[in-house]
N, C-alpha and C positions, 0 to 999 in steps of 0.2 A: 793763828791759822784758823780759817773758817771752813766749815764742812758743807758739802752739798746735801740738801735735805729734800726728801720726797714726803709729802703729806697727802692724805686722801681719806676716802671712806669706802668701806666694803659693805655691799648690800646684796640681798637676795634677788636674783634676776626675776623670779616669779612674782613676788609681791612688793619689791622695792624696800623691804624692811631692812634695818641695819643688822649686820651679823656681829654679835658680841663674842669676843674671845677668839676671833680668827687669827691664825698665825701668819705673820708677814716676815719673810726672810729674804736676805740677799743671797742668792745661790752661790755655793762654794765659798762663802765667807761666814765668819762667826758673828754675824750681825742679825739680830732678830727682835721682833716686838709683837705685841698682840693688840687687837682693836679694843677700844673702850666700849662703854654702854651705848654709844651712839654709832658704833662702827668706825670711828675715826682712828687714824694711826699717823705716826710720824717715824721715819726711819732715816738714819744717816750713819756714816758717810756713804753717798751713792755717786757712782760715776756713769757716764755714758758708756753703754756696752754691758753694764751689769744686768742681771735678770732678777726680777722680784718675783718670789713665789708666794702665793696666797692660798691658804688651805683652812678648812674648817670641817668638823665632823658633819656628815650628811651632805656634803657638797663636793663637786669635782674640784681638784686642785687646778689652779691657773698660774701659768708662768707668763710674765710680761717683761719683754726686753725693754730696757731704758734706752730710748732712741732720742730723747730730748738732749740738747746740749746745755751745759751749765756755764758756757762762756757768756760774756756780755754783762755779768753782774758787776756792780760797782766794787772797786777794790776794798778789801777789809770789811766786807759784809757777807753774810751767809747767802747762798744761792738756793732758792726754794722752788720746787716744781710740784704741781698738783697731779695726782693720779687716782682716779676713781675706778673701782673694780666691782664688777657684778659677778657673783658666783652662781653657777647653775646647780639646781638641786639634783641629787641622785634619786631617781625614781625606783621604788621597790617593786 
């Protein structure tokens, strides 16, 4: 069985730098990961209708509904979608 995968990058909306160690979670599911040193992440399994929650210290949390479909992928292959996220700084 192959799983739907979302890959992407989390960056700072102000300066476009990668955010290291941001939490990437599928809401209401025990599925979580963190971004690497370049802000990249990969999370699975993901389904249409799930909500991906991205958070990091010093930034507003962002919830992104998964609206892409995972249909149309060749049988017996993983289905991958790309989701880039920009987080907005919390101004003191």
